[in-house]
RODO-2510 file (C-alpha; in nm, 4 decimals, decimal comma):
residues 551
     n   res          X          Y          Z
     1     x     2,2974     2,0465    -0,5639
     2     x     2,0979     2,0800    -0,2467
     3     x     2,2574     2,0304     0,1019
     4     x     2,1701     2,1395     0,4386
     5     x     2,3217     1,8741     0,6512
     6     x     2,5705     2,1295     0,8434
     7     x     2,5288     2,4464     1,0457
     8     x     2,6908     2,6459     0,7531
     9     x     2,3873     2,5808     0,5250
    10     x     2,3537     2,8843     0,3187
    11     x     2,1062     3,1315     0,4668
    12     x     2,0216     2,8533     0,7048
    13     x     1,8244     2,6933     0,4325
    14     x     2,0678     2,5077     0,2073
    15     x     2,3445     2,5230    -0,0417
    16     x     2,2255     2,5065    -0,3980
    17     x     2,5329     2,6218    -0,6198
    18     x     2,8385     2,5383    -0,4022
    19     x     2,8609     2,4265    -0,0329
    20     x     2,9803     2,6940     0,2096
    21     x     3,2227     2,4130     0,3252
    22     x     3,3773     2,4352    -0,0288
    23     x     3,1913     2,1211    -0,1647
    24     x     3,1393     2,1495    -0,5369
    25     x     2,7920     2,0439    -0,6921
    26     x     2,9564     1,7569    -0,8543
    27     x     3,0908     1,6109    -0,5219
    28     x     2,7521     1,6930    -0,3531
    29     x     2,5604     1,4970    -0,6065
    30     x     2,7985     1,2031    -0,6079
    31     x     2,7672     1,1899    -0,2295
    32     x     2,3840     1,1876    -0,2601
    33     x     2,4241     0,9039    -0,5090
    34     x     2,6630     0,7018    -0,2822
    35     x     2,3971     0,7414     0,0075
    36     x     2,1318     0,6319    -0,2385
    37     x     2,3158     0,3145    -0,3237
    38     x     2,3927     0,2460     0,0471
    39     x     2,0121     0,2573     0,1083
    40     x     1,9639    -0,0016    -0,1855
    41     x     2,2466    -0,2381    -0,0556
    42     x     2,0881    -0,2104     0,2943
    43     x     1,7649    -0,3398     0,1397
    44     x     1,9524    -0,6552     0,0368
    45     x     2,1607    -0,7049     0,3649
    46     x     1,8452    -0,6639     0,5828
    47     x     1,6861    -0,9436     0,3657
    48     x     2,0064    -1,1616     0,3811
    49     x     2,0090    -1,1434     0,7726
    50     x     1,6678    -1,3327     0,7730
    51     x     1,8902    -1,6201     0,6413
    52     x     2,1666    -1,5740     0,8825
    53     x     2,3865    -1,4321     0,6376
    54     x     2,6159    -1,1471     0,7404
    55     x     2,8733    -0,9818     0,4895
    56     x     3,1519    -0,8068     0,6843
    57     x     3,2803    -0,6283     0,3798
    58     x     2,9462    -0,4601     0,3149
    59     x     2,9150    -0,3543     0,6917
    60     x     3,2564    -0,1849     0,6513
    61     x     3,1726    -0,0401     0,3134
    62     x     2,8411     0,1294     0,4199
    63     x     3,0129     0,2602     0,7458
    64     x     3,3132     0,4037     0,5438
    65     x     3,0727     0,5409     0,2735
    66     x     2,8623     0,7273     0,5350
    67     x     3,1705     0,8663     0,7078
    68     x     3,2996     1,0067     0,3685
    69     x     3,0034     1,2031     0,3278
    70     x     3,0250     1,3859     0,6553
    71     x     3,0767     1,7641     0,6138
    72     x     3,4477     1,8530     0,5343
    73     x     3,5743     1,4976     0,5251
    74     x     3,6210     1,4464     0,1474
    75     x     3,6171     1,6722    -0,1520
    76     x     3,7817     1,4290    -0,4038
    77     x     3,5420     1,3676    -0,6994
    78     x     3,7515     1,0710    -0,8390
    79     x     3,7344     0,8897    -0,4932
    80     x     3,3566     0,9017    -0,4910
    81     x     3,3344     0,7754    -0,8641
    82     x     3,5536     0,4774    -0,7575
    83     x     3,3468     0,4313    -0,4605
    84     x     3,0193     0,4222    -0,6569
    85     x     3,1633     0,1611    -0,8797
    86     x     3,2525    -0,0395    -0,5702
    87     x     2,8894    -0,0033    -0,4589
    88     x     2,7641    -0,1521    -0,7812
    89     x     2,9824    -0,4579    -0,7241
    90     x     2,8834    -0,4872    -0,3681
    91     x     2,5180    -0,4631    -0,4546
    92     x     2,5350    -0,7306    -0,7346
    93     x     2,7274    -0,9774    -0,4987
    94     x     2,4675    -0,9315    -0,2296
    95     x     2,1754    -0,9773    -0,4573
    96     x     2,3494    -1,2913    -0,5791
    97     x     2,3809    -1,4254    -0,2339
    98     x     2,0238    -1,3459    -0,1463
    99     x     1,9051    -1,5176    -0,4608
   100     x     2,1228    -1,8221    -0,3996
   101     x     1,9734    -1,8283    -0,0373
   102     x     1,6188    -1,8488    -0,1920
   103     x     1,5333    -1,4820    -0,1329
   104     x     1,2904    -1,2941    -0,3368
   105     x     1,5014    -1,0617    -0,5463
   106     x     1,1826    -0,9206    -0,7022
   107     x     1,0341    -0,8153    -0,3660
   108     x     1,3208    -0,5604    -0,3245
   109     x     1,1483    -0,2766    -0,5099
   110     x     1,3783     0,0094    -0,3889
   111     x     1,5307     0,1549    -0,6882
   112     x     1,8644     0,1812    -0,5236
   113     x     1,8788    -0,1953    -0,5081
   114     x     1,7655    -0,2413    -0,8582
   115     x     1,9348     0,0378    -1,0603
   116     x     2,1807    -0,1023    -1,3039
   117     x     2,3500     0,2015    -1,4547
   118     x     2,7462     0,1729    -1,4138
   119     x     2,9047     0,4220    -1,6548
   120     x     3,0330     0,7498    -1,5317
   121     x     2,7792     0,9212    -1,7620
   122     x     2,4947     0,7324    -1,6130
   123     x     2,6172     0,7942    -1,2713
   124     x     2,6288     1,1676    -1,3132
   125     x     2,2632     1,1715    -1,4512
   126     x     2,1338     0,9522    -1,1632
   127     x     2,3098     1,1808    -0,9059
   128     x     2,0821     1,4712    -1,0053
   129     x     1,7685     1,2570    -0,9403
   130     x     1,8050     1,1103    -0,5847
   131     x     1,9074     1,4088    -0,3651
   132     x     1,7370     1,5251    -0,0323
   133     x     1,4500     1,7092    -0,2089
   134     x     1,3393     1,3732    -0,3656
   135     x     1,1099     1,3619    -0,0470
   136     x     0,8499     1,6270    -0,1038
   137     x     0,6761     1,6212     0,2468
   138     x     0,8964     1,8490     0,4386
   139     x     0,8256     1,6891     0,7666
   140     x     0,8979     1,3483     0,6486
   141     x     1,2120     1,4881     0,4701
   142     x     1,3128     1,6480     0,7846
   143     x     1,2772     1,3355     1,0040
   144     x     1,4456     1,1154     0,7304
   145     x     1,7560     1,3426     0,7258
   146     x     1,7622     1,3653     1,1008
   147     x     1,7953     0,9850     1,1037
   148     x     2,0531     0,9918     0,8046
   149     x     2,2705     1,2554     0,9682
   150     x     2,2714     1,0768     1,2984
   151     x     2,3791     0,7538     1,1098
   152     x     2,6627     0,9468     0,9557
   153     x     2,7799     1,0400     1,3037
   154     x     2,7369     0,6901     1,4153
   155     x     2,9463     0,5505     1,1305
   156     x     3,2380     0,8002     1,2149
   157     x     3,2396     0,6535     1,5710
   158     x     3,2141     0,2892     1,4358
   159     x     3,4937     0,3470     1,1901
   160     x     3,7317     0,4587     1,4605
   161     x     3,6422     0,1609     1,6862
   162     x     3,6834    -0,0819     1,3866
   163     x     4,0290     0,0525     1,3199
   164     x     4,1242    -0,0576     1,6717
   165     x     3,9778    -0,3942     1,6436
   166     x     3,6418    -0,3187     1,8065
   167     x     3,2982    -0,3683     1,6400
   168     x     2,9425    -0,4851     1,7021
   169     x     2,7342    -0,6381     1,4367
   170     x     2,4274    -0,5164     1,5934
   171     x     2,5371    -0,1640     1,5384
   172     x     2,5843    -0,2403     1,1507
   173     x     2,2581    -0,4073     1,1438
   174     x     2,0796    -0,1285     1,2993
   175     x     2,2222     0,1429     1,0594
   176     x     2,1302    -0,0665     0,7727
   177     x     1,7703    -0,1029     0,9040
   178     x     1,7459     0,2645     0,9663
   179     x     1,8609     0,3405     0,6144
   180     x     1,5949     0,1213     0,4929
   181     x     1,3305     0,2991     0,7062
   182     x     1,4384     0,6260     0,5195
   183     x     1,2972     0,4778     0,1951
   184     x     0,9654     0,3562     0,3337
   185     x     0,6786     0,5700     0,2258
   186     x     0,4428     0,3986     0,4451
   187     x     0,6067     0,5449     0,7694
   188     x     0,4246     0,8139     0,9523
   189     x     0,5917     1,1264     1,0950
   190     x     0,5417     0,9570     1,4384
   191     x     0,6920     0,6408     1,3324
   192     x     0,9926     0,8265     1,1947
   193     x     1,0262     1,0064     1,5290
   194     x     1,0664     0,6614     1,7011
   195     x     1,3387     0,5785     1,4585
   196     x     1,5116     0,9063     1,5414
   197     x     1,5132     0,8167     1,9150
   198     x     1,6108     0,4625     1,8254
   199     x     1,9109     0,6107     1,6597
   200     x     2,0098     0,7930     1,9647
   201     x     1,9890     0,4704     2,1518
   202     x     2,2514     0,3162     1,9155
   203     x     2,4491     0,6501     1,9329
   204     x     2,5116     0,5755     2,2975
   205     x     2,5997     0,2225     2,2150
   206     x     2,8533     0,3091     1,9570
   207     x     2,9939     0,5883     2,1819
   208     x     3,0525     0,3427     2,4538
   209     x     3,2189     0,1076     2,2068
   210     x     3,4456     0,3662     2,0830
   211     x     3,5343     0,4603     2,4463
   212     x     3,6074     0,0954     2,5215
   213     x     3,8242     0,0774     2,2121
   214     x     4,0244     0,3866     2,2936
   215     x     4,0951     0,3300     2,6618
   216     x     4,1530    -0,0463     2,6150
   217     x     4,4112     0,0480     2,3430
   218     x     4,5705     0,3506     2,5051
   219     x     4,4761     0,3743     2,8613
   220     x     4,2394     0,6067     3,0417
   221     x     4,3106     0,9729     2,9555
   222     x     4,4880     1,1526     3,2453
   223     x     4,5026     1,4911     3,3610
   224     x     4,7650     1,6604     3,1387
   225     x     4,9395     1,9844     3,0862
   226     x     4,9707     2,0136     2,7004
   227     x     5,2625     2,2164     2,5650
   228     x     5,1596     2,4803     2,3261
   229     x     5,5161     2,5833     2,2261
   230     x     5,7385     2,4395     1,9524
   231     x     6,0830     2,2835     1,9203
   232     x     6,3596     2,3440     1,6584
   233     x     6,3048     2,0127     1,4697
   234     x     6,1090     1,9488     1,1521
   235     x     5,7478     1,8434     1,2377
   236     x     5,4342     1,6670     1,1462
   237     x     5,1117     1,8186     1,2379
   238     x     4,8229     1,5527     1,2729
   239     x     4,4690     1,6690     1,2547
   240     x     4,1272     1,4915     1,2666
   241     x     4,0274     1,2174     1,4874
   242     x     4,1829     0,8863     1,4385
   243     x     4,3885     0,7510     1,7097
   244     x     4,5186     0,4532     1,5326
   245     x     4,6664     0,6686     1,2693
   246     x     4,8172     0,8712     1,5489
   247     x     4,9743     0,5600     1,6996
   248     x     5,1224     0,4342     1,3773
   249     x     5,2606     0,7691     1,2820
   250     x     5,4427     0,8078     1,6374
   251     x     5,6006     0,4594     1,5809
   252     x     5,7121     0,5348     1,2372
   253     x     5,8512     0,8846     1,3304
   254     x     6,0444     0,7688     1,6293
   255     x     6,4197     0,8196     1,5836
   256     x     6,3896     1,0160     1,2609
   257     x     6,4433     1,3612     1,4040
   258     x     6,0917     1,4533     1,3011
   259     x     5,8603     1,5911     1,5957
   260     x     5,4793     1,5222     1,6102
   261     x     5,2267     1,7921     1,7022
   262     x     4,8458     1,7727     1,7266
   263     x     4,5994     1,9980     1,5667
   264     x     4,2385     2,0851     1,6500
   265     x     4,0386     1,7565     1,7316
   266     x     4,3613     1,5628     1,7903
   267     x     4,4478     1,7727     2,0966
   268     x     4,3171     1,4969     2,3289
   269     x     4,5716     1,2420     2,2101
   270     x     4,7980     1,4354     2,4434
   271     x     4,5864     1,2906     2,7407
   272     x     4,6456     0,9109     2,6628
   273     x     4,9255     0,7462     2,8626
   274     x     5,0293     0,5110     2,5758
   275     x     5,1316     0,8361     2,3685
   276     x     5,3284     1,0132     2,6358
   277     x     5,6142     0,7735     2,6319
   278     x     5,7357     0,9265     2,2850
   279     x     5,9915     1,1905     2,3431
   280     x     5,9242     1,3468     1,9914
   281     x     5,5498     1,4028     2,0661
   282     x     5,5818     1,7771     2,1473
   283     x     5,2075     1,8924     2,2113
   284     x     4,9414     2,0840     2,0371
   285     x     4,9820     2,3470     1,7619
   286     x     4,7212     2,6051     1,6708
   287     x     4,3478     2,6093     1,7230
   288     x     4,0318     2,4573     1,5904
   289     x     3,9754     2,3396     1,2393
   290     x     3,8671     2,6483     1,0786
   291     x     4,1980     2,8286     1,1822
   292     x     4,3927     2,5697     0,9693
   293     x     4,4703     2,8091     0,6911
   294     x     4,6975     3,0321     0,9060
   295     x     4,8053     2,7446     1,1303
   296     x     4,9286     2,5329     0,8437
   297     x     5,1147     2,8294     0,6767
   298     x     5,3093     2,9003     1,0064
   299     x     5,3638     2,5375     1,0794
   300     x     5,6115     2,4839     0,7911
   301     x     5,6006     2,1097     0,8069
   302     x     5,3828     1,8286     0,7012
   303     x     5,0232     1,8053     0,7661
   304     x     4,8083     1,4861     0,7870
   305     x     4,4349     1,4727     0,7788
   306     x     4,3139     1,1519     0,9386
   307     x     3,9365     1,2611     0,9055
   308     x     3,7470     1,5825     0,8806
   309     x     3,7554     1,8665     0,8843
   310     x     3,9425     2,0028     0,5698
   311     x     3,8945     2,3639     0,4662
   312     x     3,9703     2,3995     0,0818
   313     x     4,2906     2,5931     0,0732
   314     x     4,3029     2,9479    -0,0953
   315     x     4,4757     2,9622    -0,4325
   316     x     4,7524     3,1691    -0,2611
   317     x     4,7948     2,9027    -0,0046
   318     x     5,1667     2,7947     0,0235
   319     x     5,1084     2,4726     0,2111
   320     x     4,9093     2,2604    -0,0272
   321     x     5,1985     2,0493    -0,1415
   322     x     5,2648     1,9611     0,2245
   323     x     4,9153     1,8173     0,3112
   324     x     4,8445     1,4411     0,2983
   325     x     4,5162     1,2692     0,3713
   326     x     4,4114     0,9247     0,4652
   327     x     4,1093     0,7138     0,5694
   328     x     3,7730     0,8754     0,4858
   329     x     3,9412     1,2239     0,4162
   330     x     4,0305     1,3477     0,0745
   331     x     4,0870     1,6471    -0,1333
   332     x     4,1921     1,6783    -0,5093
   333     x     4,5544     1,7641    -0,5223
   334     x     4,6520     1,6492    -0,1745
   335     x     4,8459     1,3144    -0,1667
   336     x     4,6568     1,0166    -0,0072
   337     x     4,7986     0,7450     0,2180
   338     x     4,6256     0,4220     0,1562
   339     x     4,4235     0,1841     0,3811
   340     x     4,5871    -0,0905     0,5945
   341     x     4,6386    -0,4193     0,4003
   342     x     4,6760    -0,7532     0,5532
   343     x     4,6735    -0,6400     0,8956
   344     x     4,9864    -0,4291     0,8448
   345     x     5,0187    -0,0620     0,9600
   346     x     4,9718     0,2307     0,6997
   347     x     5,2915     0,3219     0,5346
   348     x     5,3899     0,6906     0,6178
   349     x     5,7175     0,6802     0,4702
   350     x     5,6495     0,9327     0,2104
   351     x     5,5342     1,2153     0,4448
   352     x     5,8059     1,1387     0,6957
   353     x     6,0795     1,1919     0,4321
   354     x     5,8840     1,4890     0,3320
   355     x     5,8834     1,6360     0,6700
   356     x     6,2705     1,5831     0,7036
   357     x     6,3130     1,8480     0,4336
   358     x     6,0954     2,1171     0,5975
   359     x     6,1772     2,4039     0,8331
   360     x     6,0805     2,3854     1,1997
   361     x     5,7372     2,5249     1,2955
   362     x     5,7109     2,9052     1,3633
   363     x     5,6115     2,9503     1,7328
   364     x     5,2686     3,1122     1,7341
   365     x     5,2049     3,0800     2,1210
   366     x     5,3670     2,9496     2,4308
   367     x     5,2564     2,7944     2,7699
   368     x     5,0177     2,5066     2,8421
   369     x     4,6502     2,4115     2,8705
   370     x     4,5146     2,1563     3,0973
   371     x     4,2906     1,8619     2,9840
   372     x     4,2254     1,4929     3,0253
   373     x     3,8931     1,4867     3,2171
   374     x     3,7312     1,2091     3,0681
   375     x     3,4869     1,0025     3,2654
   376     x     3,7260     0,7675     3,4448
   377     x     3,9280     1,0710     3,5666
   378     x     3,6412     1,2654     3,6909
   379     x     3,4741     0,9745     3,8547
   380     x     3,8001     0,9385     4,0426
   381     x     3,7567     1,2809     4,1697
   382     x     3,3816     1,2034     4,2518
   383     x     3,4205     1,2512     4,6271
   384     x     3,5787     1,6018     4,5814
   385     x     3,3012     1,7073     4,3127
   386     x     3,0208     1,5742     4,5364
   387     x     3,1632     1,7557     4,8410
   388     x     3,1763     2,0852     4,6378
   389     x     2,8278     2,0376     4,5185
   390     x     2,6805     1,9618     4,8575
   391     x     2,8808     2,2667     5,0090
   392     x     2,7488     2,4962     4,7392
   393     x     3,1045     2,5696     4,6122
   394     x     2,9895     2,4272     4,2892
   395     x     2,6362     2,5439     4,1971
   396     x     2,6062     2,4178     3,8550
   397     x     2,7827     2,2342     3,5656
   398     x     2,7415     2,3645     3,2026
   399     x     2,7865     2,1245     2,9270
   400     x     2,9373     2,3170     2,6406
   401     x     3,0485     2,0519     2,4290
   402     x     3,0189     2,0200     2,0373
   403     x     3,1761     2,2045     1,7370
   404     x     3,3476     2,5110     1,6523
   405     x     3,2777     2,7022     1,3364
   406     x     3,3421     3,0068     1,1239
   407     x     3,0346     3,2140     1,1970
   408     x     3,1273     3,5458     1,3716
   409     x     2,8154     3,4781     1,6156
   410     x     3,0162     3,1989     1,7701
   411     x     3,2107     3,4456     1,9794
   412     x     2,8796     3,4043     2,1881
   413     x     3,0412     3,0866     2,3406
   414     x     3,3569     3,2849     2,4614
   415     x     3,1471     3,5478     2,6088
   416     x     2,9132     3,2891     2,7752
   417     x     3,2089     3,1194     2,9319
   418     x     3,3612     3,4567     3,0546
   419     x     3,0425     3,5605     3,2226
   420     x     2,9569     3,2268     3,3927
   421     x     2,9454     3,2792     3,7668
   422     x     3,2392     3,1589     3,9634
   423     x     3,0540     2,8847     4,1245
   424     x     2,9983     2,7005     3,7917
   425     x     3,2155     2,4437     3,5925
   426     x     3,2213     2,3728     3,2233
   427     x     3,2095     2,0140     3,1018
   428     x     3,3300     1,9979     2,7307
   429     x     3,4237     1,7652     2,4494
   430     x     3,4852     1,8580     2,1048
   431     x     3,6475     2,1495     1,9282
   432     x     3,3942     2,4060     2,0587
   433     x     3,6330     2,4311     2,3565
   434     x     3,8719     2,6288     2,1612
   435     x     3,6365     2,9203     2,2118
   436     x     3,7349     2,9351     2,5730
   437     x     3,9821     2,6652     2,6773
   438     x     4,2622     2,9147     2,7040
   439     x     4,0621     3,1634     2,9116
   440     x     4,1983     3,2074     3,2889
   441     x     3,8822     3,0855     3,4423
   442     x     4,0511     2,9444     3,7531
   443     x     3,9676     2,6472     3,9904
   444     x     3,7154     2,5628     4,2540
   445     x     3,8729     2,3703     4,5403
   446     x     4,1292     2,2572     4,3106
   447     x     3,8974     2,1393     4,0274
   448     x     3,9416     2,3261     3,7104
   449     x     3,6429     2,5301     3,5980
   450     x     3,6891     2,3811     3,2560
   451     x     3,6917     2,0105     3,2382
   452     x     3,7905     1,8904     2,8857
   453     x     3,6857     1,5319     2,8272
   454     x     3,8465     1,5043     2,4775
   455     x     3,7236     1,4953     2,1214
   456     x     3,3617     1,5263     2,0031
   457     x     3,4124     1,1354     1,9870
   458     x     3,4458     1,1327     2,3683
   459     x     3,1110     1,2988     2,4207
   460     x     3,0167     0,9503     2,5976
   461     x     3,2309     1,0750     2,8874
   462     x     2,9877     1,3575     2,9394
   463     x     2,7060     1,1184     2,9521
   464     x     2,8928     0,8872     3,1888
   465     x     2,9699     1,1628     3,4069
   466     x     2,6099     1,2769     3,4453
   467     x     2,4735     0,9281     3,5087
   468     x     2,7463     0,8869     3,7788
   469     x     2,6357     1,2078     3,9347
   470     x     2,2794     1,1127     3,9199
   471     x     2,3434     0,7963     4,0992
   472     x     2,5778     0,9483     4,3547
   473     x     2,3404     1,2297     4,4427
   474     x     2,0565     0,9748     4,4648
   475     x     1,8445     1,1353     4,2015
   476     x     1,5644     0,9619     4,0070
   477     x     1,5895     1,1759     3,6919
   478     x     1,8865     1,2879     3,5024
   479     x     1,7133     1,6245     3,4488
   480     x     1,7258     1,6819     3,8275
   481     x     2,0975     1,7311     3,8109
   482     x     2,2674     2,0652     3,8603
   483     x     2,3526     2,0527     3,4879
   484     x     2,2616     2,3055     3,1923
   485     x     2,3304     2,2243     2,8457
   486     x     2,4513     2,5000     2,6034
   487     x     2,5843     2,2893     2,3072
   488     x     2,7341     2,4237     1,9722
   489     x     2,6973     2,2231     1,6735
   490     x     2,8550     2,2060     1,3177
   491     x     2,8321     1,8598     1,1483
   492     x     2,6826     1,5083     1,1743
   493     x     2,8768     1,3883     1,4838
   494     x     2,7228     1,6466     1,6750
   495     x     2,3733     1,5486     1,5545
   496     x     2,4298     1,1930     1,7010
   497     x     2,5396     1,3335     2,0244
   498     x     2,2258     1,5272     2,0357
   499     x     2,0223     1,2264     1,9529
   500     x     2,1934     1,0326     2,2116
   501     x     2,1116     1,2964     2,4808
   502     x     1,7507     1,2935     2,3694
   503     x     1,7251     0,9056     2,3823
   504     x     1,8554     0,9401     2,7506
   505     x     1,5676     1,1768     2,8236
   506     x     1,7943     1,4792     2,8690
   507     x     1,5619     1,7924     2,8276
   508     x     1,6111     2,1602     2,7906
   509     x     1,9136     2,1653     2,5657
   510     x     2,0121     2,5004     2,4213
   511     x     2,1590     2,4461     2,0648
   512     x     2,3405     2,6866     1,8577
   513     x     2,4478     2,9077     1,7022
   514     x     2,1623     2,8267     1,4668
   515     x     1,8911     2,5416     1,4665
   516     x     1,9623     2,3004     1,2088
   517     x     1,8190     2,4011     0,8669
   518     x     1,6937     2,0399     0,8075
   519     x     1,4606     2,0670     1,0996
   520     x     1,0981     2,1433     0,9582
   521     x     0,8949     2,3833     1,1758
   522     x     0,6754     2,1118     1,2758
   523     x     0,9722     1,8858     1,3872
   524     x     1,1086     2,1732     1,5711
   525     x     0,7709     2,2010     1,7646
   526     x     0,7892     1,8354     1,8470
   527     x     1,1423     1,8704     1,9854
   528     x     1,0393     2,1863     2,1785
   529     x     0,7126     2,0510     2,3232
   530     x     0,8781     1,7045     2,4099
   531     x     1,2273     1,7883     2,5004
   532     x     1,2246     2,1555     2,5712
   533     x     1,5098     2,1974     2,2896
   534     x     1,5694     2,5648     2,2111
   535     x     1,8023     2,8012     2,0215
   536     x     2,0486     3,0441     2,1711
   537     x     1,9661     3,4144     2,2022
   538     x     2,1924     3,6704     2,3849
   539     x     2,4360     3,5558     2,6469
   540     x     2,2651     3,7617     2,9214
   541     x     1,9174     3,6236     2,8308
   542     x     2,0322     3,2741     2,8063
   543     x     2,2086     3,3248     3,1491
   544     x     1,8735     3,4087     3,3089
   545     x     1,6992     3,1229     3,1135
   546     x     1,9339     2,8677     3,2463
   547     x     1,9233     3,0040     3,6003
   548     x     2,3004     3,0945     3,5728
   549     x     2,2961     3,4587     3,6823
   550     x     2,4885     3,5435     3,9843
   551     x     2,2658     3,5490     4,2851
***
């Protein structure tokens, strides 16, 4: 195997025997093959659109497949084998549609569109031949992978929006055109760089779509004090990102005597008005994704993964029989809840009945944390924010969104937040906030010094806030705002957020704890020279660089 798509890439070069995430070589290779077939199918669908033919099932299939290959989402080999056999069926059906429309089948020369092996043995053999290193030029490889990882993040957002009944064919069409572009050997590094920025453009569009889906369905997030304690009832702990799963589980647990708690990236579900009416929705339990081993042991009840991030349990773990997956997530040995059919909700009966037999959660902390500062809420406070900026009470905003992770060096972000001057405010979204969201950083004129906009999926709020401030302050350039960017990344949803910011022209972004292993030296130079992208150093040095040191 070879995989370097996430921040944990071994030696910051790539995982070659087993993923640091826990992914086996078999699963890694099957994921590469699934991506290969999605590229081939996209060659056909791009041609079909010339005849005005759109195939919704394929749009959804490619989106779901990209999402399944995100880091820590799915480790289940059998699910990928099944998915690959579905890919053959999709490919053959699409080719037949194209042929019937008068299209040139022979003109589609990409092997992913033509390859006909369908047995498990043939699948396994092909999987070793189509991975990342198949592109020899490291700069072309770097740019192709940057596009692909952006598409994976985009697919995650599109999937959540689709589950709420929101989709845009334009986004699907771009994703498939971009997949085709990553197979075009005639494209230069300069042309692929343009595709990278175009991916960022559609990243903004898909984030706006998901924001509209979430807020139309559940209301605009509100400033909320989230309970961190427990009650004396059996519980279900819901992790991941999917709010539709959250809604259906809340409805199905109502009146059952089972309480519901959020974990990690589901914390922001507490901010939505539609969920607050459920009396059995208790609050948040535990911390970010990589703490789940300890959190799940202590919780005692049932755990539901709606998406990533799954940490493969230790052999000694006692909670594995209490874990369920659904949607794009999967792990061999975990029970899986199937997709919705015929417009009906998912059936969570099995895990609810399981939860009733479990002991109540063990208390691991108490108190509350405050969140709910998505763009609608912050814009409602705009007059107060602008006044604080003009008076100098707020000197600067620091965007510290992104992902948490296991590296010991990530305590940098805790120290950075602690050392920020008292006239600065943190804007955050994503699980990186768990590094500092429980610190007593206080307020400025009633404005908390940590403004949590929500999930990594809600990074659009940070963009919206920045653009609103630019307009309110009468600035011509978003880079003239009193905002610094110190963003932590882990997986591919953070990649699409980064590309979205680059598309919007945001410069001088600090990215850590390491720069991506998939960026070649020449591509890094392009990002440094054109956008001022840089890695982190020490907290004190970065404070000086970002002009944050106390005056």
